C-alpha positions in Angstrom: -0.1 0.0 0.0 1.4 3.4 -1.0 1.3 6.2 1.6 1.2 9.8 0.5 4.4 11.8 0.9 3.7 14.0 4.0 6.9 16.0 3.8 6.4 19.7 2.9 7.5 20.7 -0.6 9.9 23.4 0.7 12.1 21.1 2.9 15.2 20.4 0.9 18.0 18.1 1.9 20.8 19.8 3.8 23.5 21.0 1.5 27.1 20.1 2.3 29.7 22.8 2.3 33.4 22.6 2.8 33.0 22.9 6.6 30.5 20.0 7.1 32.4 17.8 4.7 35.8 18.5 6.4 34.8 18.1 10.1 35.4 14.6 11.5 37.2 13.3 8.4 40.9 12.3 8.4 41.6 15.2 6.0 40.1 17.6 8.6 42.2 16.1 11.4 45.3 16.4 9.2 44.6 20.0 8.4 43.9 20.9 12.0 47.3 19.1 13.0 49.3 21.0 10.3 47.8 24.3 11.4 48.5 23.6 15.1 52.1 22.7 14.3 52.6 25.7 12.1 51.1 28.0 14.9 53.5 26.5 17.5 56.5 27.0 15.0 55.5 30.5 14.4 55.1 31.3 18.1 58.4 29.6 19.0 60.5 31.3 16.3 58.7 34.6 15.8 57.3 35.5 19.2 58.2 39.2 19.0 56.5 39.5 15.6 53.3 37.8 16.7 53.0 39.8 19.9 53.5 43.1 18.0 50.8 41.9 15.5 48.3 41.1 18.4 46.6 44.4 18.6 45.9 44.3 14.8 44.6 40.8 15.0 42.3 41.8 17.9 41.0 44.7 15.7 40.5 42.3 12.8 38.6 39.8 14.9 35.2 41.4 14.5 35.2 41.8 10.7 36.6 38.3 10.3 33.9 36.9 12.6 31.2 38.6 10.4 32.7 37.2 7.3 33.4 33.6 8.4 30.7 33.0 11.0 27.6 34.4 9.6 27.6 32.0 6.7 27.0 34.6 4.0 24.1 37.1 3.5 20.6 36.4 2.4 19.8 33.8 5.1 18.5 36.3 7.7 14.8 35.6 7.2 14.8 31.9 7.1 14.1 30.5 10.4 13.1 26.8 10.8 
């Protein structure tokens, strides 16, 4: 017996972006490990340069969070 499809027409399957396809995969762990080692190397060898750049990095934190954490524009009205 066939049952009617009760899912709404506007529900689409979740789309995969680079973040969701990278989290929890071996490639994601490798990228995280490489970035951590690179950060430790830079801190160990260029501490003075990193500390002098810290005020600028703090000033750039707000615009960078808006760019990378909002997920793009055009999604403001869609609440599920």
